[in-house]
C-alpha positions as a printed NumPy array, in Angstrom:
array([[-27.21 , -38.852, -36.819],
       [-29.709, -41.64 , -36.666],
       [-32.936, -40.895, -38.581],
       [-35.001, -41.085, -35.465],
       [-32.739, -38.51 , -33.535],
       [-32.881, -36.177, -36.514],
       [-36.598, -36.268, -36.459],
       [-36.653, -35.763, -32.616],
       [-34.337, -32.794, -33.032],
       [-36.381, -31.54 , -35.832],
       [-39.46 , -31.386, -33.545],
       [-37.747, -29.969, -30.727],
       [-36.423, -27.129, -32.821],
       [-39.667, -26.663, -34.617],
       [-41.41 , -25.909, -31.303],
       [-38.935, -23.359, -30.256],
       [-38.705, -21.645, -33.785],
       [-42.337, -21.412, -34.31 ],
       [-42.62 , -19.087, -31.391],
       [-40.581, -16.586, -33.117],
       [-41.742, -17.093, -36.678],
       [-38.86 , -19.488, -37.602],
       [-38.798, -22.991, -38.826],
       [-36.561, -26.235, -38.792],
       [-36.227, -29.181, -40.895],
       [-34.457, -32.413, -41.023],
       [-32.975, -34.207, -44.176],
       [-30.861, -36.849, -43.579],
       [-27.509, -35.929, -45.708],
       [-24.251, -37.613, -46.43 ],
       [-21.874, -34.497, -46.144],
       [-19.305, -36.301, -48.345],
       [-21.896, -36.789, -51.251],
       [-22.366, -33.839, -53.629],
       [-25.731, -35.047, -54.675],
       [-26.895, -35.152, -51.113],
       [-25.653, -31.558, -50.425],
       [-27.448, -30.374, -53.621],
       [-30.541, -32.23 , -52.303],
       [-30.321, -30.359, -48.967],
       [-29.851, -26.767, -50.928],
       [-32.876, -27.681, -53.327],
       [-34.978, -28.61 , -50.172],
       [-34.043, -25.337, -48.297],
       [-34.504, -23.271, -51.355],
       [-38.002, -24.986, -52.126],
       [-39.139, -24.287, -48.478],
       [-38.039, -20.71 , -48.237],
       [-37.646, -19.45 , -51.641],
       [-33.912, -18.464, -51.12 ],
       [-30.853, -19.368, -49.546],
       [-28.504, -16.71 , -48.202],
       [-25.456, -18.864, -47.76 ],
       [-24.493, -22.387, -48.724],
       [-21.092, -23.622, -47.542],
       [-20.542, -27.451, -48.635],
       [-17.076, -28.195, -48.143],
       [-16.928, -31.285, -45.757],
       [-14.39 , -33.715, -47.529],
       [-14.636, -31.92 , -50.754],
       [-11.839, -30.57 , -53.127],
       [-12.443, -28.251, -55.8  ],
       [-11.792, -29.345, -59.355],
       [ -9.806, -26.835, -61.324],
       [-11.977, -24.077, -62.489],
       [-15.218, -25.429, -60.673],
       [-15.641, -21.918, -58.929],
       [-14.353, -19.825, -61.598],
       [-16.223, -16.495, -61.326],
       [-16.647, -16.256, -65.123],
       [-18.651, -19.483, -65.268],
       [-20.209, -19.622, -61.83 ],
       [-23.877, -19.667, -61.729],
       [-26.789, -21.712, -60.187],
       [-26.581, -24.392, -63.014],
       [-22.97 , -24.887, -62.87 ],
       [-22.833, -25.524, -59.179],
       [-25.713, -28.165, -59.626],
       [-23.427, -30.404, -61.752],
       [-21.813, -33.262, -59.929],
       [-18.14 , -32.812, -60.559],
       [-15.916, -35.948, -61.342],
       [-12.721, -36.38 , -59.352]])
């Protein structure tokens, strides 16, 4: 999505969301870039204080042990994994 289209969509959704107490934000993100996905997550967390769900799996494979429940925490998921 082009930057201009994203900003226009954000404005349109923001107008609708404001009437129900919601909000909408646009952040250009390359879904194949884990760093971009982390930036998107951080922006949502900063704006709202929490993120209920984050499913970032477009063109991403899990390195062995990356989501191991014994080591899974906010710090470990913020590490950019090497292929």
